[in-house]
N, C-alpha and C positions, 0 to 999 in steps of 0.2 A: 338742683335747679328749682328755684321758687317761681311759681307762676307770676306773671306781670302784676296782676291785680293784688297779689299778696306782698309785694315789695313795700318796704317802709319808705318814708320820705327820704331818709338818708341813702337807702339802697337805690332809689330812683335817681337821686342826684349823682350817685357814683356811676350809674349807667350813663347818665347824660354826659358826664365828664369823659367817658370812653369813646364817644362818637363825635363826628364833625358835622355840625348842623349845616343844612343846605348843600351838602356835598353831592356831587354828581356821581360819585363812585360808591358802589355798594360796599366795597371793602372798607370804607371809612365808617361803616356801621357794624363792623365786627366787634364783639363784646364778650366779656367773660361771664355773662349772666345766662348764657345758653339760648338767647333769643336770636332767631334766624336774622341775619343782616337785612333781608328784604322787609321783614316785619318791623325791625328796628327803624329802617328808613321810613316806612309808612307812618310809624308812630311819631317820629320826630319831624316829618314833613307836616303832619297835622298840628303838632305842637308849635311849629314856626308860624303857621297860620293863626293859631290861637294867640300867640304873642303879638302878632300884627294887630289883631282885634283889640287886645288890651292896650297897646300903644295908641291906637286911634281913640279909644275911649278916654285915655289919659290926656289926649290933646296934643300928642307929639308923635312923630313917625319913627322913633328909634326903638325897635323891639328889643335890643340888647338890654335896655334898662328893665325890661319885664322878665328876663330870663332868671328864674329863681327856683329853689327847691319847692317852695310853696305853690308857685304857679304850675310847675310840672306835676306835682301831686294832684292839684286841682284838675288839671287837664286829663290825666290818666283816669281819674275817678268820675269823669263825665260819662264813661262807657259803662254799660251794664253787661255787655257781652264781649268776651275776649276771644271768640272763636277765630278771629282773623289773625291771631298771633301764632306763628309757627315757632317751634323750638328745635334746636339742633339735635 
């Protein structure tokens, strides 16, 4: 298990592909990276908010256009402290 902050851009995007953004079900955040589903849910809920901000800055309201490996990597590396992430 690699800590979240050490995942490469490719690994983060692979993690992103394993979850369902904006899901109400914690089980939709189960992943093969050993990140507790609740922590993954918190991570991706914040990421969705980040995408909304990017969409507003771009002048449109479609956050799907902002969902990319680069933006996910940028979002994850806004954090200095990863103590809130639990691992299985």
